C-alpha positions in Angstrom: -21.1 8.8 -6.2 -22.9 6.2 -4.3 -21.9 2.7 -1.7 -23.1 -0.1 -4.7 -20.5 1.9 -7.6 -17.8 2.5 -4.6 -18.6 -1.6 -4.4 -18.4 -2.4 -8.1 -15.5 0.1 -9.4 -13.4 -1.7 -6.2 -14.6 -5.3 -7.1 -12.9 -3.9 -11.0 -10.1 -2.5 -9.6 -9.5 -5.0 -7.8 -9.8 -7.9 -9.9 -7.9 -6.7 -13.1 -4.8 -4.8 -11.6 -2.5 -7.6 -11.8 -3.5 -9.7 -13.8 -2.4 -8.6 -17.8 -5.6 -7.3 -19.0 -5.7 -3.9 -18.5 -7.1 -2.2 -15.2 -7.0 1.4 -16.6 -9.6 -0.2 -19.7 -11.8 -1.8 -17.3 -11.8 1.5 -15.4 -12.8 3.8 -18.3 -15.1 1.4 -19.7 -16.7 0.5 -15.8 -17.1 4.1 -15.2 -18.8 5.1 -18.7 -21.7 2.2 -18.6 -22.3 3.6 -15.0 -22.3 6.7 -16.1 -19.1 8.7 -14.6 -17.3 11.3 -16.0 -13.9 8.9 -16.2 -11.5 12.5 -15.8 -13.4 13.9 -13.0 -11.1 14.8 -10.4 -13.1 13.1 -7.3 -13.1 10.0 -9.4 -9.4 10.1 -10.1 -9.2 10.5 -6.9 -10.9 7.5 -5.8 -9.2 5.7 -8.3 -5.7 6.4 -6.8 -6.9 5.7 -3.2 -8.8 2.2 -4.5 -5.1 1.2 -6.1 -3.3 1.8 -3.1 -5.5 -0.9 -1.9 -4.9 -2.9 -4.3 -0.8 -2.6 -3.7 -2.0 -3.3 0.1 -3.2 -6.9 -1.0 0.4 -7.5 -3.3 2.2 -6.2 0.4 -0.2 -8.5 1.7 0.3 -11.7 -0.4 4.6 -10.8 -0.6 5.6 -10.0 2.8 8.3 -12.5 4.1 9.5 -11.2 0.3 10.1 -7.8 1.3 11.2 -8.2 4.4 14.0 -10.4 3.2 14.7 -8.1 0.4 15.2 -5.2 3.4 17.3 -7.5 5.4 14.4 -7.6 8.3 13.8 -11.4 8.2 15.5 -14.0 6.7 13.6 -16.7 4.7 14.7 -20.2 3.0 15.1 -19.7 -0.3 12.7 -21.6 -3.0 14.1 -25.1 -4.4 15.2 -23.6 -7.8 17.6 -21.0 -6.0 18.7 -23.8 -3.2 20.2 -25.8 -6.4 21.7 -22.7 -8.1 22.9 -20.6 -4.9 21.4 -17.4 -6.5 19.3 -15.3 -4.1 16.9 -11.8 -5.5 17.9 -9.5 -3.7 16.7 -5.4 -3.6 19.1 -4.8 -6.7 17.3 -6.8 -8.7 14.2 -4.9 -7.9 15.8 -1.5 -8.1 16.9 -2.5 -11.3 13.7 -3.6 -12.8 11.6 -0.5 -11.5 14.3 2.2 -12.3 13.6 2.5 -16.6 9.5 3.2 -15.5 10.0 5.1 -13.0 13.0 7.2 -15.1 10.4 7.6 -18.4 7.3 8.5 -16.2 9.5 11.4 -14.4 10.6 12.8 -17.1 8.3 12.1 -19.6 4.5 12.7 -17.6 2.7 15.4 -19.3 3.2 13.7 -22.7 1.9 10.7 -21.4 -0.8 12.2 -19.9 -1.2 14.3 -24.1 -1.3 10.2 -25.7 -4.1 9.6 -23.6 -7.7 8.7 -25.1 -10.1 5.6 -25.9 -8.3 4.7 -29.4 -5.4 4.8 -27.6 -6.5 2.2 -25.2 -8.4 0.0 -27.4 -5.5 0.1 -29.7 -2.8 -1.0 -26.8 -5.5 -3.8 -25.5 -4.7 -5.2 -29.2 -0.9 -5.2 -29.5 -0.2 -5.9 -25.6 -2.6 -9.2 -26.7 -0.3 -9.8 -29.8 2.6 -9.5 -27.8 1.4 -11.8 -25.1 0.8 -14.8 -27.6 4.0 -14.3 -29.3 6.0 -14.2 -25.6 4.4 -17.2 -24.4 5.3 -19.0 -27.9 8.7 -17.7 -27.5 8.5 -19.5 -24.1 7.5 -22.6 -25.3 10.3 -24.1 -25.7 12.5 -25.8 -22.1 15.9 -24.5 -23.7 15.3 -20.8 -23.9 14.3 -20.9 -19.5 17.0 -19.6 -17.6 15.3 -18.5 -14.5 12.5 -21.4 -13.0 12.2 -19.0 -9.8 12.4 -15.5 -9.5 15.4 -16.2 -7.6 17.5 -17.4 -10.4 16.5 -14.1 -12.2 19.7 -12.2 -13.3 20.4 -8.5 -13.5 20.2 -8.7 -17.1 17.0 -10.4 -17.2 15.1 -7.9 -14.9 16.9 -5.0 -16.7 14.9 -6.7 -19.7 11.7 -6.5 -17.6 12.1 -3.3 -16.8 13.0 -2.1 -20.0 9.0 -3.9 -21.3 7.8 -2.3 -18.7 8.2 1.0 -20.3 5.9 -0.1 -23.1 2.4 0.4 -20.4 3.8 3.5 -19.5 3.9 4.8 -22.6 1.1 3.5 -23.9 -2.0 3.2 -21.9 -3.6 0.5 -21.8 -1.2 -1.8 -22.8 -1.5 -3.1 -19.2 2.0 -3.1 -16.3 1.5 -6.8 -15.5 1.0 -7.6 -19.5 4.1 -6.1 -20.5 6.2 -7.7 -17.6 5.0 -11.0 -17.4 6.0 -10.8 -21.5 9.1 -9.4 -20.9 10.0 -11.8 -18.4 9.3 -14.8 -20.8 10.6 -13.3 -23.6 14.0 -13.0 -21.5 14.4 -16.6 -20.6 12.4 -16.5 -17.2 9.4 -19.2 -16.6 6.2 -18.3 -16.6 5.9 -18.2 -12.7 9.1 -16.8 -12.1 7.8 -13.6 -14.6 4.3 -13.4 -12.6 5.8 -13.8 -9.1 8.2 -10.7 -10.1 5.6 -9.0 -12.1 3.6 -8.9 -9.2 6.3 -7.8 -6.4 7.8 -5.3 -8.3 4.5 -3.9 -8.5 4.5 -2.5 -5.1 7.2 -0.1 -5.6 6.0 1.1 -9.0 2.5 1.7 -7.5 3.5 3.3 -4.6 5.0 5.7 -6.5 2.6 6.7 -9.2 0.2 6.8 -6.6 1.4 8.9 -4.2 2.6 11.3 -7.1 -0.8 11.7 -7.9 -1.8 11.7 -4.7 0.2 15.2 -4.3 -2.5 16.8 -7.0 -5.2 14.8 -5.5 -5.5 14.7 -1.6 -8.1 17.9 -1.2 -10.6 15.8 -2.7 -10.6 13.9 0.3 -13.5 15.6 1.7 -15.9 14.3 4.5 -18.1 14.2 2.3 -16.5 11.6 -0.4 -13.9 9.8 2.7 -16.6 7.6 3.1 -17.0 5.8 -0.9 -12.9 5.8 -1.0 -12.8 4.4 2.2 -15.4 1.1 1.1 -13.3 1.5 -2.7 -10.1 1.0 -0.6 -11.5 -2.2 1.7 -13.6 -4.2 -2.0 -10.1 -3.5 -3.9 -8.3 -4.9 -0.6 -10.2 -7.8 -0.4 -10.8 -8.7 -4.0 -7.2 -7.9 -5.1 -5.9 -10.1 -3.0 -8.1 -13.1 -3.2 -7.9 -12.9 -7.6 -3.4 -13.0 -6.6 -3.5 -15.8 -4.4 -5.8 -17.8 -6.7 -4.2 -16.5 -10.2 -0.7 -17.8 -9.3 -2.5 -21.3 -7.7 -4.2 -21.7 -11.7 -1.0 -20.4 -13.9 -0.1 -23.4 -15.1 -4.0 -23.5 -16.1 -4.4 -19.9 -17.3 -2.2 -18.9 -19.8 -1.0 -15.6 -21.6 -2.7 -16.2 -24.5 -6.5 -16.8 -22.9 -5.8 -13.6 -21.2 -4.8 -12.3 -25.0 -8.0 -13.7 -26.3 -10.4 -11.6 -23.1 -8.1 -8.6 -24.0 -9.4 -8.5 -28.0 -13.2 -9.5 -26.8 -12.8 -5.8 -24.3 -11.2 -4.0 -27.3 -14.0 -4.6 -29.5 -16.6 -4.1 -26.1 -14.6 -1.1 -25.5 -15.2 0.6 -29.3 -18.9 -0.5 -28.8 -19.5 1.5 -25.7 -16.6 4.2 -25.4 -15.9 4.8 -29.2 -20.1 5.2 -30.6 
């Protein structure tokens, strides 16, 4: 792996990790186009490292909220929670991540056996259809009961957590796609769903990356560490910019736009990976 490759893969990870387009699909396709075996252990370790860079970026975006949840520092609630008297707490986060963590722990080997390029293509298409349906369902204001993340109920975060299982058992479905769509189907606004999806990505991804690193750390040698550091930094910077831009443009970029992109990606995937 050279510097240019590390930068390209870091950019791809940073751009795709937190938006509903499937970072898994993009990493497989990019590795294929660059001539790398995505299943190579060094490549897998590199992906874990750059994913940690993306996690650090999202943690930086939500650092005040994280401190607040941990009781280290109190922050003023958003306007929606100020009116309702509600407040997101650590239990909401635990409920939101528990279903996916439990399934991932007990079905890890089974899930890995399902992984294939064909699986990812179908996940891109079905996930896109799921996102279009969620947006259509959420168009009625009468169905929205949580305008902000602080308005989310325990039942809603549990439903989001259950929807998140789709991305665990189906590679390419997209974690953010399943959670944002799940939030909208449970009565949360687009913004509230996206905010909560980004927030719970931190513990979910830390757990997943940390567990995988137990087997992969040995591939971090003096010959590879330089490329790992470059990829980590690039993924961190790009992910930070992408998340901030996404939240600012959230009213203009709908889930349907991402769904259409997923359909196009599935076609490209079929042309370059399956053939």
